[in-house]
Backbone as XML, in Angstrom:
<?xml version="1.0"?>
<chain id="A" units="angstrom">
  <residue number="1" name="MET">
    <atom name="N" x="-11.468" y="23.403" z="-16.215"/>
    <atom name="CA" x="-11.609" y="22.175" z="-15.467"/>
    <atom name="C" x="-12.873" y="22.256" z="-14.624"/>
  </residue>
  <residue number="2" name="LYS">
    <atom name="N" x="-13.677" y="21.240" z="-14.684"/>
    <atom name="CA" x="-14.939" y="21.206" z="-13.948"/>
    <atom name="C" x="-14.677" y="21.011" z="-12.453"/>
  </residue>
  <residue number="3" name="PRO">
    <atom name="N" x="-15.562" y="21.558" z="-11.608"/>
    <atom name="CA" x="-15.377" y="21.400" z="-10.155"/>
    <atom name="C" x="-15.261" y="19.946" z="-9.708"/>
  </residue>
  <residue number="4" name="GLU">
    <atom name="N" x="-16.042" y="19.055" z="-10.309"/>
    <atom name="CA" x="-15.951" y="17.647" z="-9.910"/>
    <atom name="C" x="-14.612" y="17.035" z="-10.313"/>
  </residue>
  <residue number="5" name="SER">
    <atom name="N" x="-14.020" y="17.543" z="-11.395"/>
    <atom name="CA" x="-12.686" y="17.084" z="-11.789"/>
    <atom name="C" x="-11.657" y="17.541" z="-10.770"/>
  </residue>
  <residue number="6" name="LEU">
    <atom name="N" x="-11.802" y="18.783" z="-10.306"/>
    <atom name="CA" x="-10.908" y="19.285" z="-9.261"/>
    <atom name="C" x="-11.033" y="18.449" z="-8.001"/>
  </residue>
  <residue number="7" name="ASP">
    <atom name="N" x="-12.256" y="18.092" z="-7.636"/>
    <atom name="CA" x="-12.473" y="17.271" z="-6.445"/>
    <atom name="C" x="-11.735" y="15.944" z="-6.570"/>
  </residue>
  <residue number="8" name="ALA">
    <atom name="N" x="-11.804" y="15.337" z="-7.728"/>
    <atom name="CA" x="-11.133" y="14.051" z="-7.939"/>
    <atom name="C" x="-9.615" y="14.193" z="-7.829"/>
  </residue>
  <residue number="9" name="VAL">
    <atom name="N" x="-9.077" y="15.283" z="-8.355"/>
    <atom name="CA" x="-7.630" y="15.511" z="-8.282"/>
    <atom name="C" x="-7.201" y="15.734" z="-6.835"/>
  </residue>
  <residue number="10" name="PHE">
    <atom name="N" x="-7.919" y="16.597" z="-6.116"/>
    <atom name="CA" x="-7.578" y="16.842" z="-4.713"/>
    <atom name="C" x="-7.715" y="15.563" z="-3.891"/>
  </residue>
  <residue number="11" name="HIS">
    <atom name="N" x="-8.759" y="14.791" z="-4.148"/>
    <atom name="CA" x="-8.938" y="13.516" z="-3.439"/>
    <atom name="C" x="-7.754" y="12.586" z="-3.723"/>
  </residue>
  <residue number="12" name="ALA">
    <atom name="N" x="-7.354" y="12.502" z="-4.962"/>
    <atom name="CA" x="-6.245" y="11.625" z="-5.338"/>
    <atom name="C" x="-4.935" y="12.073" z="-4.689"/>
  </residue>
  <residue number="13" name="LEU">
    <atom name="N" x="-4.721" y="13.372" z="-4.633"/>
    <atom name="CA" x="-3.474" y="13.896" z="-4.065"/>
    <atom name="C" x="-3.456" y="13.854" z="-2.534"/>
  </residue>
  <residue number="14" name="ALA">
    <atom name="N" x="-4.588" y="13.599" z="-1.918"/>
    <atom name="CA" x="-4.689" y="13.653" z="-0.457"/>
    <atom name="C" x="-4.018" y="12.470" z="0.246"/>
  </residue>
  <residue number="15" name="HIS">
    <atom name="N" x="-3.739" y="11.416" z="-0.469"/>
    <atom name="CA" x="-3.175" y="10.223" z="0.166"/>
    <atom name="C" x="-1.684" y="10.105" z="-0.138"/>
  </residue>
  <residue number="16" name="LYS">
    <atom name="N" x="-0.882" y="9.857" z="0.907"/>
    <atom name="CA" x="0.579" y="9.825" z="0.725"/>
    <atom name="C" x="1.034" y="8.698" z="-0.199"/>
  </residue>
  <residue number="17" name="THR">
    <atom name="N" x="0.340" y="7.575" z="-0.201"/>
    <atom name="CA" x="0.721" y="6.482" z="-1.104"/>
    <atom name="C" x="0.531" y="6.891" z="-2.552"/>
  </residue>
  <residue number="18" name="ARG">
    <atom name="N" x="-0.560" y="7.587" z="-2.836"/>
    <atom name="CA" x="-0.802" y="8.038" z="-4.216"/>
    <atom name="C" x="0.219" y="9.092" z="-4.639"/>
  </residue>
  <residue number="19" name="ARG">
    <atom name="N" x="0.601" y="9.975" z="-3.712"/>
    <atom name="CA" x="1.643" y="10.955" z="-4.045"/>
    <atom name="C" x="2.962" y="10.246" z="-4.325"/>
  </residue>
  <residue number="20" name="ARG">
    <atom name="N" x="3.262" y="9.206" z="-3.569"/>
    <atom name="CA" x="4.482" y="8.425" z="-3.790"/>
    <atom name="C" x="4.427" y="7.732" z="-5.156"/>
  </residue>
  <residue number="21" name="ILE">
    <atom name="N" x="3.266" y="7.205" z="-5.520"/>
    <atom name="CA" x="3.118" y="6.588" z="-6.844"/>
    <atom name="C" x="3.387" y="7.616" z="-7.933"/>
  </residue>
  <residue number="22" name="LEU">
    <atom name="N" x="2.859" y="8.821" z="-7.769"/>
    <atom name="CA" x="3.116" y="9.873" z="-8.765"/>
    <atom name="C" x="4.610" y="10.181" z="-8.861"/>
  </residue>
  <residue number="23" name="ASP">
    <atom name="N" x="5.293" y="10.206" z="-7.723"/>
    <atom name="CA" x="6.746" y="10.444" z="-7.742"/>
    <atom name="C" x="7.479" y="9.336" z="-8.489"/>
  </residue>
  <residue number="24" name="ILE">
    <atom name="N" x="7.082" y="8.100" z="-8.243"/>
    <atom name="CA" x="7.716" y="6.961" z="-8.929"/>
    <atom name="C" x="7.523" y="7.075" z="-10.435"/>
  </residue>
  <residue number="25" name="VAL">
    <atom name="N" x="6.285" y="7.344" z="-10.849"/>
    <atom name="CA" x="5.989" y="7.422" z="-12.286"/>
    <atom name="C" x="6.672" y="8.641" z="-12.913"/>
  </residue>
  <residue number="26" name="LYS">
    <atom name="N" x="6.753" y="9.730" z="-12.177"/>
    <atom name="CA" x="7.451" y="10.916" z="-12.701"/>
    <atom name="C" x="8.928" y="10.599" z="-12.946"/>
  </residue>
  <residue number="27" name="ASP">
    <atom name="N" x="9.539" y="9.865" z="-12.015"/>
    <atom name="CA" x="10.959" y="9.526" z="-12.143"/>
    <atom name="C" x="11.223" y="8.422" z="-13.168"/>
  </residue>
  <residue number="28" name="ARG">
    <atom name="N" x="10.221" y="7.559" z="-13.397"/>
    <atom name="CA" x="10.388" y="6.438" z="-14.328"/>
    <atom name="C" x="9.197" y="6.328" z="-15.270"/>
  </residue>
  <residue number="29" name="PRO">
    <atom name="N" x="9.045" y="7.274" z="-16.201"/>
    <atom name="CA" x="7.907" y="7.213" z="-17.130"/>
    <atom name="C" x="7.902" y="5.886" z="-17.892"/>
  </residue>
  <residue number="30" name="GLY">
    <atom name="N" x="6.725" y="5.309" z="-18.007"/>
    <atom name="CA" x="6.597" y="4.059" z="-18.733"/>
    <atom name="C" x="6.872" y="2.832" z="-17.886"/>
  </residue>
  <residue number="31" name="CYS">
    <atom name="N" x="7.021" y="3.021" z="-16.567"/>
    <atom name="CA" x="7.228" y="1.856" z="-15.707"/>
    <atom name="C" x="5.942" y="1.029" z="-15.694"/>
  </residue>
  <residue number="32" name="THR">
    <atom name="N" x="6.067" y="-0.198" z="-15.257"/>
    <atom name="CA" x="4.902" y="-1.078" z="-15.241"/>
    <atom name="C" x="4.223" y="-1.038" z="-13.877"/>
  </residue>
  <residue number="33" name="VAL">
    <atom name="N" x="2.993" y="-1.510" z="-13.860"/>
    <atom name="CA" x="2.254" y="-1.598" z="-12.600"/>
    <atom name="C" x="3.014" y="-2.498" z="-11.629"/>
  </residue>
  <residue number="34" name="GLY">
    <atom name="N" x="3.584" y="-3.584" z="-12.126"/>
    <atom name="CA" x="4.364" y="-4.498" z="-11.285"/>
    <atom name="C" x="5.553" y="-3.808" z="-10.639"/>
  </residue>
  <residue number="35" name="GLU">
    <atom name="N" x="6.247" y="-2.952" z="-11.392"/>
    <atom name="CA" x="7.387" y="-2.214" z="-10.846"/>
    <atom name="C" x="6.942" y="-1.262" z="-9.738"/>
  </residue>
  <residue number="36" name="ILE">
    <atom name="N" x="5.793" y="-0.640" z="-9.935"/>
    <atom name="CA" x="5.253" y="0.259" z="-8.899"/>
    <atom name="C" x="4.900" y="-0.550" z="-7.652"/>
  </residue>
  <residue number="37" name="CYS">
    <atom name="N" x="4.254" y="-1.681" z="-7.842"/>
    <atom name="CA" x="3.828" y="-2.517" z="-6.710"/>
    <atom name="C" x="5.016" y="-2.967" z="-5.862"/>
  </residue>
  <residue number="38" name="ARG">
    <atom name="N" x="6.151" y="-3.225" z="-6.490"/>
    <atom name="CA" x="7.332" y="-3.673" z="-5.751"/>
    <atom name="C" x="7.880" y="-2.607" z="-4.806"/>
  </residue>
  <residue number="39" name="GLU">
    <atom name="N" x="7.472" y="-1.364" z="-4.981"/>
    <atom name="CA" x="7.951" y="-0.269" z="-4.135"/>
    <atom name="C" x="7.197" y="-0.170" z="-2.807"/>
  </residue>
  <residue number="40" name="PHE">
    <atom name="N" x="6.158" y="-0.973" z="-2.615"/>
    <atom name="CA" x="5.295" y="-0.849" z="-1.443"/>
    <atom name="C" x="5.182" y="-2.173" z="-0.695"/>
  </residue>
  <residue number="41" name="ASP">
    <atom name="N" x="4.962" y="-2.069" z="0.615"/>
    <atom name="CA" x="4.762" y="-3.238" z="1.462"/>
    <atom name="C" x="3.285" y="-3.520" z="1.684"/>
  </residue>
  <residue number="42" name="VAL">
    <atom name="N" x="2.489" y="-3.301" z="0.685"/>
    <atom name="CA" x="1.061" y="-3.617" z="0.747"/>
    <atom name="C" x="0.744" y="-4.524" z="-0.441"/>
  </residue>
  <residue number="43" name="SER">
    <atom name="N" x="-0.451" y="-5.057" z="-0.457"/>
    <atom name="CA" x="-0.811" y="-5.991" z="-1.531"/>
    <atom name="C" x="-0.856" y="-5.293" z="-2.894"/>
  </residue>
  <residue number="44" name="ARG">
    <atom name="N" x="-0.690" y="-6.092" z="-3.915"/>
    <atom name="CA" x="-0.793" y="-5.591" z="-5.289"/>
    <atom name="C" x="-2.161" y="-4.965" z="-5.527"/>
  </residue>
  <residue number="45" name="ILE">
    <atom name="N" x="-3.205" y="-5.585" z="-4.977"/>
    <atom name="CA" x="-4.569" y="-5.072" z="-5.140"/>
    <atom name="C" x="-4.687" y="-3.670" z="-4.546"/>
  </residue>
  <residue number="46" name="ALA">
    <atom name="N" x="-4.081" y="-3.448" z="-3.382"/>
    <atom name="CA" x="-4.142" y="-2.126" z="-2.746"/>
    <atom name="C" x="-3.469" y="-1.080" z="-3.627"/>
  </residue>
  <residue number="47" name="VAL">
    <atom name="N" x="-2.316" y="-1.416" z="-4.177"/>
    <atom name="CA" x="-1.601" y="-0.462" z="-5.046"/>
    <atom name="C" x="-2.420" y="-0.204" z="-6.306"/>
  </residue>
  <residue number="48" name="ILE">
    <atom name="N" x="-3.009" y="-1.231" z="-6.876"/>
    <atom name="CA" x="-3.825" y="-1.066" z="-8.085"/>
    <atom name="C" x="-5.028" y="-0.169" z="-7.801"/>
  </residue>
  <residue number="49" name="LYS">
    <atom name="N" x="-5.602" y="-0.284" z="-6.616"/>
    <atom name="CA" x="-6.717" y="0.602" z="-6.255"/>
    <atom name="C" x="-6.251" y="2.059" z="-6.230"/>
  </residue>
  <residue number="50" name="HIS">
    <atom name="N" x="-5.058" y="2.304" z="-5.701"/>
    <atom name="CA" x="-4.509" y="3.667" z="-5.698"/>
    <atom name="C" x="-4.254" y="4.148" z="-7.133"/>
  </residue>
  <residue number="51" name="ILE">
    <atom name="N" x="-3.727" y="3.276" z="-7.957"/>
    <atom name="CA" x="-3.479" y="3.633" z="-9.361"/>
    <atom name="C" x="-4.803" y="3.956" z="-10.054"/>
  </residue>
  <residue number="52" name="THR">
    <atom name="N" x="-5.858" y="3.219" z="-9.738"/>
    <atom name="CA" x="-7.180" y="3.485" z="-10.321"/>
    <atom name="C" x="-7.691" y="4.866" z="-9.925"/>
  </residue>
  <residue number="53" name="VAL">
    <atom name="N" x="-7.522" y="5.233" z="-8.655"/>
    <atom name="CA" x="-7.947" y="6.572" z="-8.199"/>
    <atom name="C" x="-7.170" y="7.641" z="-8.965"/>
  </residue>
  <residue number="54" name="LEU">
    <atom name="N" x="-5.876" y="7.445" z="-9.128"/>
    <atom name="CA" x="-5.053" y="8.418" z="-9.860"/>
    <atom name="C" x="-5.436" y="8.481" z="-11.339"/>
  </residue>
  <residue number="55" name="THR">
    <atom name="N" x="-5.765" y="7.343" z="-11.914"/>
    <atom name="CA" x="-6.191" y="7.299" z="-13.320"/>
    <atom name="C" x="-7.542" y="7.978" z="-13.492"/>
  </residue>
  <residue number="56" name="ASP">
    <atom name="N" x="-8.468" y="7.713" z="-12.567"/>
    <atom name="CA" x="-9.788" y="8.348" z="-12.629"/>
    <atom name="C" x="-9.695" y="9.866" z="-12.495"/>
  </residue>
  <residue number="57" name="ALA">
    <atom name="N" x="-8.675" y="10.340" z="-11.758"/>
    <atom name="CA" x="-8.459" y="11.787" z="-11.601"/>
    <atom name="C" x="-7.663" y="12.354" z="-12.775"/>
  </residue>
  <residue number="58" name="ASN">
    <atom name="N" x="-7.326" y="11.516" z="-13.745"/>
    <atom name="CA" x="-6.583" y="11.907" z="-14.946"/>
    <atom name="C" x="-5.145" y="12.316" z="-14.619"/>
  </residue>
  <residue number="59" name="LEU">
    <atom name="N" x="-4.604" y="11.830" z="-13.503"/>
    <atom name="CA" x="-3.221" y="12.124" z="-13.145"/>
    <atom name="C" x="-2.257" y="11.083" z="-13.699"/>
  </residue>
  <residue number="60" name="LEU">
    <atom name="N" x="-2.788" y="9.911" z="-14.000"/>
    <atom name="CA" x="-1.988" y="8.856" z="-14.617"/>
    <atom name="C" x="-2.655" y="8.406" z="-15.901"/>
  </residue>
  <residue number="61" name="ILE">
    <atom name="N" x="-1.824" y="8.037" z="-16.852"/>
    <atom name="CA" x="-2.295" y="7.454" z="-18.106"/>
    <atom name="C" x="-1.673" y="6.069" z="-18.186"/>
  </residue>
  <residue number="62" name="THR">
    <atom name="N" x="-2.505" y="5.064" z="-18.388"/>
    <atom name="CA" x="-1.994" y="3.703" z="-18.504"/>
    <atom name="C" x="-2.150" y="3.224" z="-19.934"/>
  </residue>
  <residue number="63" name="GLU">
    <atom name="N" x="-1.225" y="2.355" z="-20.311"/>
    <atom name="CA" x="-1.247" y="1.815" z="-21.674"/>
    <atom name="C" x="-0.967" y="0.320" z="-21.583"/>
  </residue>
  <residue number="64" name="LYS">
    <atom name="N" x="-1.827" y="-0.452" z="-22.167"/>
    <atom name="CA" x="-1.657" y="-1.905" z="-22.153"/>
    <atom name="C" x="-0.761" y="-2.300" z="-23.321"/>
  </residue>
  <residue number="65" name="VAL">
    <atom name="N" x="0.335" y="-2.970" z="-23.001"/>
    <atom name="CA" x="1.265" y="-3.459" z="-24.020"/>
    <atom name="C" x="1.420" y="-4.958" z="-23.791"/>
  </residue>
  <residue number="66" name="GLY">
    <atom name="N" x="0.674" y="-5.731" z="-24.560"/>
    <atom name="CA" x="0.658" y="-7.177" z="-24.334"/>
    <atom name="C" x="0.023" y="-7.471" z="-22.985"/>
  </residue>
  <residue number="67" name="ARG">
    <atom name="N" x="0.774" y="-8.165" z="-22.129"/>
    <atom name="CA" x="0.273" y="-8.470" z="-20.791"/>
    <atom name="C" x="0.697" y="-7.419" z="-19.782"/>
  </residue>
  <residue number="68" name="ARG">
    <atom name="N" x="1.505" y="-6.486" z="-20.209"/>
    <atom name="CA" x="2.035" y="-5.464" z="-19.305"/>
    <atom name="C" x="1.227" y="-4.175" z="-19.426"/>
  </residue>
  <residue number="69" name="LYS">
    <atom name="N" x="1.108" y="-3.478" z="-18.313"/>
    <atom name="CA" x="0.449" y="-2.181" z="-18.312"/>
    <atom name="C" x="1.493" y="-1.148" z="-17.900"/>
  </residue>
  <residue number="70" name="THR">
    <atom name="N" x="1.788" y="-0.229" z="-18.819"/>
    <atom name="CA" x="2.752" y="0.828" z="-18.516"/>
    <atom name="C" x="2.008" y="2.070" z="-18.035"/>
  </residue>
  <residue number="71" name="VAL">
    <atom name="N" x="2.697" y="2.869" z="-17.234"/>
    <atom name="CA" x="2.057" y="3.993" z="-16.572"/>
    <atom name="C" x="2.860" y="5.272" z="-16.835"/>
  </residue>
  <residue number="72" name="TYR">
    <atom name="N" x="2.140" y="6.351" z="-17.130"/>
    <atom name="CA" x="2.747" y="7.655" z="-17.405"/>
    <atom name="C" x="2.052" y="8.734" z="-16.582"/>
  </residue>
  <residue number="73" name="LEU">
    <atom name="N" x="2.801" y="9.727" z="-16.181"/>
    <atom name="CA" x="2.253" y="10.854" z="-15.432"/>
    <atom name="C" x="1.597" y="11.840" z="-16.380"/>
  </residue>
  <residue number="74" name="ASN">
    <atom name="N" x="0.444" y="12.342" z="-15.987"/>
    <atom name="CA" x="-0.210" y="13.432" z="-16.703"/>
    <atom name="C" x="-0.264" y="14.612" z="-15.736"/>
  </residue>
  <residue number="75" name="ALA">
    <atom name="N" x="0.646" y="15.556" z="-15.883"/>
    <atom name="CA" x="0.759" y="16.680" z="-14.950"/>
    <atom name="C" x="-0.214" y="17.815" z="-15.268"/>
  </residue>
  <residue number="76" name="VAL">
    <atom name="N" x="-0.971" y="17.700" z="-16.329"/>
    <atom name="CA" x="-1.882" y="18.775" z="-16.734"/>
    <atom name="C" x="-2.871" y="19.165" z="-15.635"/>
  </residue>
  <residue number="77" name="PRO">
    <atom name="N" x="-3.546" y="18.212" z="-14.969"/>
    <atom name="CA" x="-4.475" y="18.636" z="-13.911"/>
    <atom name="C" x="-3.790" y="19.400" z="-12.774"/>
  </residue>
  <residue number="78" name="ILE">
    <atom name="N" x="-2.580" y="18.997" z="-12.426"/>
    <atom name="CA" x="-1.842" y="19.701" z="-11.372"/>
    <atom name="C" x="-1.491" y="21.108" z="-11.841"/>
  </residue>
  <residue number="79" name="GLN">
    <atom name="N" x="-1.070" y="21.250" z="-13.090"/>
    <atom name="CA" x="-0.742" y="22.569" z="-13.636"/>
    <atom name="C" x="-1.974" y="23.458" z="-13.678"/>
  </residue>
  <residue number="80" name="MET">
    <atom name="N" x="-3.118" y="22.873" z="-14.016"/>
    <atom name="CA" x="-4.354" y="23.668" z="-14.067"/>
    <atom name="C" x="-4.743" y="24.172" z="-12.676"/>
  </residue>
  <residue number="81" name="ILE">
    <atom name="N" x="-4.565" y="23.335" z="-11.668"/>
    <atom name="CA" x="-4.836" y="23.768" z="-10.295"/>
    <atom name="C" x="-3.859" y="24.863" z="-9.900"/>
  </residue>
  <residue number="82" name="TYR">
    <atom name="N" x="-2.602" y="24.675" z="-10.225"/>
    <atom name="CA" x="-1.582" y="25.685" z="-9.926"/>
    <atom name="C" x="-1.934" y="27.015" z="-10.580"/>
  </residue>
  <residue number="83" name="ASP">
    <atom name="N" x="-2.270" y="26.972" z="-11.848"/>
    <atom name="CA" x="-2.618" y="28.203" z="-12.568"/>
    <atom name="C" x="-3.841" y="28.876" z="-11.949"/>
  </residue>
  <residue number="84" name="ARG">
    <atom name="N" x="-4.829" y="28.085" z="-11.608"/>
    <atom name="CA" x="-6.066" y="28.650" z="-11.057"/>
    <atom name="C" x="-5.831" y="29.330" z="-9.713"/>
  </residue>
  <residue number="85" name="TRP">
    <atom name="N" x="-5.033" y="28.706" z="-8.864"/>
    <atom name="CA" x="-4.903" y="29.191" z="-7.498"/>
    <atom name="C" x="-3.738" y="30.142" z="-7.288"/>
  </residue>
  <residue number="86" name="THR">
    <atom name="N" x="-2.746" y="30.146" z="-8.150"/>
    <atom name="CA" x="-1.586" y="30.988" z="-7.893"/>
    <atom name="C" x="-1.496" y="32.217" z="-8.784"/>
  </residue>
  <residue number="87" name="THR">
    <atom name="N" x="-1.996" y="32.154" z="-9.995"/>
    <atom name="CA" x="-1.853" y="33.267" z="-10.919"/>
    <atom name="C" x="-2.446" y="34.549" z="-10.349"/>
  </residue>
  <residue number="88" name="GLU">
    <atom name="N" x="-3.657" y="34.459" z="-9.835"/>
    <atom name="CA" x="-4.317" y="35.635" z="-9.279"/>
    <atom name="C" x="-3.540" y="36.183" z="-8.074"/>
  </residue>
  <residue number="89" name="PHE">
    <atom name="N" x="-3.111" y="35.296" z="-7.192"/>
    <atom name="CA" x="-2.392" y="35.727" z="-6.004"/>
    <atom name="C" x="-1.002" y="36.246" z="-6.351"/>
  </residue>
  <residue number="90" name="SER">
    <atom name="N" x="-0.364" y="35.641" z="-7.318"/>
    <atom name="CA" x="0.966" y="36.083" z="-7.727"/>
    <atom name="C" x="0.928" y="37.505" z="-8.260"/>
  </residue>
  <residue number="91" name="SER">
    <atom name="N" x="-0.039" y="37.804" z="-9.109"/>
    <atom name="CA" x="-0.114" y="39.156" z="-9.658"/>
    <atom name="C" x="-0.441" y="40.162" z="-8.562"/>
  </residue>
  <residue number="92" name="PHE">
    <atom name="N" x="-1.292" y="39.782" z="-7.616"/>
    <atom name="CA" x="-1.629" y="40.668" z="-6.497"/>
    <atom name="C" x="-0.366" y="41.033" z="-5.715"/>
  </residue>
  <residue number="93" name="TRP">
    <atom name="N" x="0.417" y="40.032" z="-5.337"/>
    <atom name="CA" x="1.606" y="40.295" z="-4.529"/>
    <atom name="C" x="2.723" y="40.940" z="-5.345"/>
  </residue>
  <residue number="94" name="THR">
    <atom name="N" x="2.799" y="40.661" z="-6.609"/>
    <atom name="CA" x="3.786" y="41.327" z="-7.454"/>
    <atom name="C" x="3.514" y="42.821" z="-7.504"/>
  </residue>
  <residue number="95" name="GLU">
    <atom name="N" x="2.249" y="43.196" z="-7.661"/>
    <atom name="CA" x="1.874" y="44.614" z="-7.657"/>
    <atom name="C" x="2.223" y="45.267" z="-6.327"/>
  </residue>
  <residue number="96" name="ARG">
    <atom name="N" x="1.922" y="44.607" z="-5.223"/>
    <atom name="CA" x="2.192" y="45.171" z="-3.891"/>
    <atom name="C" x="3.692" y="45.346" z="-3.668"/>
  </residue>
  <residue number="97" name="LEU">
    <atom name="N" x="4.475" y="44.341" z="-4.039"/>
    <atom name="CA" x="5.923" y="44.433" z="-3.858"/>
    <atom name="C" x="6.528" y="45.514" z="-4.747"/>
  </residue>
  <residue number="98" name="THR">
    <atom name="N" x="5.990" y="45.690" z="-5.936"/>
    <atom name="CA" x="6.461" y="46.755" z="-6.824"/>
    <atom name="C" x="6.178" y="48.118" z="-6.210"/>
  </residue>
  <residue number="99" name="GLU">
    <atom name="N" x="4.997" y="48.285" z="-5.626"/>
    <atom name="CA" x="4.669" y="49.546" z="-4.945"/>
    <atom name="C" x="5.639" y="49.821" z="-3.796"/>
  </residue>
  <residue number="100" name="ILE">
    <atom name="N" x="5.931" y="48.812" z="-3.005"/>
    <atom name="CA" x="6.871" y="48.970" z="-1.882"/>
    <atom name="C" x="8.249" y="49.368" z="-2.397"/>
  </residue>
  <residue number="101" name="LYS">
    <atom name="N" x="8.680" y="48.727" z="-3.481"/>
    <atom name="CA" x="9.989" y="49.036" z="-4.067"/>
    <atom name="C" x="10.053" y="50.495" z="-4.499"/>
  </residue>
  <residue number="102" name="TYR">
    <atom name="N" x="9.026" y="50.942" z="-5.223"/>
    <atom name="CA" x="9.022" y="52.327" z="-5.699"/>
    <atom name="C" x="8.967" y="53.319" z="-4.542"/>
  </residue>
  <residue number="103" name="ARG">
    <atom name="N" x="8.196" y="53.023" z="-3.513"/>
    <atom name="CA" x="8.145" y="53.909" z="-2.346"/>
    <atom name="C" x="9.484" y="53.989" z="-1.640"/>
  </residue>
  <residue number="104" name="ALA">
    <atom name="N" x="10.148" y="52.838" z="-1.488"/>
    <atom name="CA" x="11.470" y="52.811" z="-0.859"/>
    <atom name="C" x="12.489" y="53.592" z="-1.671"/>
  </residue>
  <residue number="105" name="GLU">
    <atom name="N" x="12.451" y="53.437" z="-2.976"/>
    <atom name="CA" x="13.389" y="54.171" z="-3.839"/>
    <atom name="C" x="13.119" y="55.666" z="-3.775"/>
  </residue>
  <residue number="106" name="ARG">
    <atom name="N" x="11.833" y="56.046" z="-3.764"/>
    <atom name="CA" x="11.463" y="57.445" z="-3.693"/>
    <atom name="C" x="11.897" y="58.053" z="-2.358"/>
  </residue>
  <residue number="107" name="THR">
    <atom name="N" x="11.685" y="57.310" z="-1.274"/>
    <atom name="CA" x="12.088" y="57.793" z="0.056"/>
    <atom name="C" x="13.600" y="57.931" z="0.127"/>
  </residue>
  <residue number="108" name="ALA">
    <atom name="N" x="14.325" y="56.994" z="-0.424"/>
    <atom name="CA" x="15.794" y="57.041" z="-0.415"/>
    <atom name="C" x="16.287" y="58.226" z="-1.230"/>
  </residue>
  <residue number="109" name="ALA">
    <atom name="N" x="15.638" y="58.509" z="-2.360"/>
    <atom name="CA" x="16.064" y="59.615" z="-3.218"/>
    <atom name="C" x="15.782" y="60.969" z="-2.556"/>
  </residue>
  <residue number="110" name="GLU">
    <atom name="N" x="14.688" y="61.058" z="-1.763"/>
    <atom name="CA" x="14.320" y="62.309" z="-1.099"/>
    <atom name="C" x="15.152" y="62.526" z="0.154"/>
  </residue>
  <residue number="111" name="GLY">
    <atom name="N" x="15.613" y="61.455" z="0.755"/>
    <atom name="CA" x="16.276" y="61.507" z="2.041"/>
    <atom name="C" x="17.645" y="62.003" z="2.009"/>
  </residue>
</chain>
């Protein structure tokens, strides 16, 4: 994932309304833009702007079906961020905890 793509994802996730939109779409894949708009007390245009930011960050996929636009979550960018930032740290702490476990077992066996 390119750094500018990461920036777009972090920017999109930084706003609570956009996170709420992602939750709605995750719970109701294929919902329409109109259904999402009904969940908020702001104008339809404001919600559509948030959906555009999420789409530009590749977090949402929209599909036009006749006059309706359906929306789907694309969790791949979030998973890529998770993998990038946690895998290295997870292995580091797993190694440290394993060392502590072995030392504790060795001390208990000697004691």
